[in-house]
C-alpha positions as CSV (number, residue, x, y, z in Angstrom):
1,X,23.4,17.4,-9.2
2,X,24.4,17.4,-5.5
3,X,23.4,14.8,-3.2
4,X,24.1,13.9,0.4
5,X,24.7,10.3,1.8
6,X,21.3,10.3,3.4
7,X,19.4,11.0,0.1
8,X,21.7,8.5,-1.8
9,X,20.9,5.9,1.0
10,X,17.2,6.6,0.8
11,X,17.2,6.2,-3.0
12,X,19.1,3.0,-2.8
13,X,16.6,1.7,-0.3
14,X,13.7,2.7,-2.3
15,X,15.2,1.0,-5.5
16,X,15.7,-2.2,-3.5
17,X,12.3,-2.0,-2.0
18,X,10.8,-1.7,-5.5
19,X,12.8,-4.7,-6.6
20,X,11.7,-6.7,-3.7
21,X,8.0,-5.9,-4.5
22,X,8.6,-6.8,-8.2
23,X,10.1,-10.1,-6.9
24,X,7.2,-10.8,-4.5
25,X,4.5,-10.2,-7.3
26,X,6.5,-12.5,-9.7
27,X,7.2,-15.2,-7.0
28,X,3.4,-15.4,-6.1
29,X,2.8,-16.1,-9.8
30,X,-1.0,-16.4,-9.2
31,X,-4.0,-14.3,-8.5
32,X,-2.4,-12.8,-5.5
33,X,0.6,-11.5,-7.5
34,X,-1.9,-10.1,-10.0
35,X,-4.0,-8.4,-7.3
36,X,-0.8,-6.9,-5.5
37,X,0.4,-5.7,-9.0
38,X,-3.0,-3.9,-9.7
39,X,-3.2,-2.4,-6.2
40,X,0.3,-1.1,-6.6
41,X,-0.5,0.5,-9.9
42,X,-3.6,2.1,-8.4
43,X,-1.6,3.4,-5.5
44,X,1.0,4.9,-7.8
45,X,-1.7,6.6,-10.0
46,X,-3.3,8.0,-6.8
47,X,-0.1,9.3,-5.5
48,X,2.8,9.6,-8.0
49,X,5.0,10.6,-5.0
50,X,4.4,7.6,-3.0
51,X,7.4,5.7,-1.5
52,X,7.7,2.0,-1.7
53,X,9.2,0.3,1.4
54,X,10.0,-3.4,2.4
55,X,9.4,-3.9,6.1
56,X,8.9,-6.6,8.7
57,X,10.7,-9.3,6.8
58,X,8.8,-9.1,3.6
59,X,5.9,-6.7,3.6
60,X,5.3,-4.2,1.0
61,X,4.7,-0.8,2.3
62,X,3.6,2.5,0.6
63,X,4.3,5.7,2.4
64,X,4.0,9.4,1.9
65,X,4.8,11.3,5.1
66,X,4.1,8.2,7.0
67,X,2.7,4.8,6.2
68,X,-0.3,4.8,3.9
69,X,-1.0,1.1,3.6
70,X,0.7,-2.4,3.6
71,X,0.2,-5.3,1.1
72,X,0.3,-8.5,2.9
73,X,-0.3,-11.7,1.0
74,X,-1.8,-14.8,2.5
75,X,-2.9,-18.1,1.0
76,X,-6.5,-17.0,0.7
77,X,-6.4,-13.1,0.7
78,X,-4.4,-10.0,-0.1
79,X,-4.7,-7.7,2.8
80,X,-4.5,-4.0,2.4
81,X,-4.0,-2.4,5.9
82,X,-4.2,1.3,6.1
83,X,-2.2,2.6,9.1
84,X,-4.7,5.4,10.0
85,X,-7.7,3.8,8.3
86,X,-10.0,4.4,11.3
87,X,-9.6,8.2,10.8
88,X,-10.5,7.9,7.0
89,X,-13.9,8.3,5.5
90,X,-14.9,5.2,3.6
91,X,-18.2,6.1,1.8
92,X,-18.2,3.1,-0.4
93,X,-17.5,0.7,2.3
94,X,-14.1,-0.6,1.0
95,X,-12.9,-1.6,4.6
96,X,-14.0,-5.0,5.2
97,X,-11.5,-6.2,7.9
98,X,-9.9,-5.1,11.1
99,X,-12.8,-2.9,11.8
100,X,-12.9,-3.3,15.5
101,X,-9.7,-1.4,16.1
102,X,-9.1,2.2,17.0
103,X,-6.5,3.0,14.5
104,X,-6.1,0.5,11.4
105,X,-8.6,-0.6,8.9
106,X,-8.1,-3.2,6.2
107,X,-9.3,-4.4,2.9
108,X,-9.3,-8.2,2.4
109,X,-9.4,-9.2,-1.2
110,X,-10.0,-12.8,-2.1
111,X,-9.5,-14.8,-5.4
112,X,-12.0,-13.5,-8.1
113,X,-12.8,-10.3,-6.2
114,X,-12.1,-6.9,-7.7
115,X,-11.8,-3.4,-6.0
116,X,-13.5,-0.2,-7.1
117,X,-10.4,1.6,-8.5
118,X,-12.0,5.1,-8.1
119,X,-12.9,4.5,-4.5
120,X,-9.6,3.0,-3.7
121,X,-7.6,5.8,-5.1
122,X,-9.8,8.2,-3.3
123,X,-9.0,6.4,0.0
124,X,-5.2,6.6,-0.9
125,X,-5.5,10.2,-1.6
126,X,-7.3,10.8,1.7
127,X,-4.6,8.8,3.5
128,X,-2.0,11.1,1.9
129,X,-3.9,14.2,3.0
130,X,-4.1,13.0,6.6
131,X,-0.5,12.2,6.7
132,X,0.5,15.6,5.3
133,X,-2.0,17.7,7.3
134,X,-0.2,19.9,9.8
């Protein structure tokens, strides 16, 4: 198999981002880690071609032709910020934070809360479609 340095560097970066996200989930060790792991699994189910990145000194990022969403963890919430969320239809009302902006939208999940898996995967797929539309 022929590869170039750019492809190799991108593959190495993806591996390290995946490992860093694994480590974040493990280090949290509480409901936030479990929530982040669940969200990550749903994103991967919705878009098997998703790329995991690690940006801004420790934020998990999922991309496909641009950023889909980030997974920030705070003491009382896991915040999933969709880069182009304002342009996405949200028929089930998953977005519950950052609603005032013109571009981003977010979903804040708190301890004990769950997310509608089907609706969330549809949102991820809509974000992929938006990013890949020409």
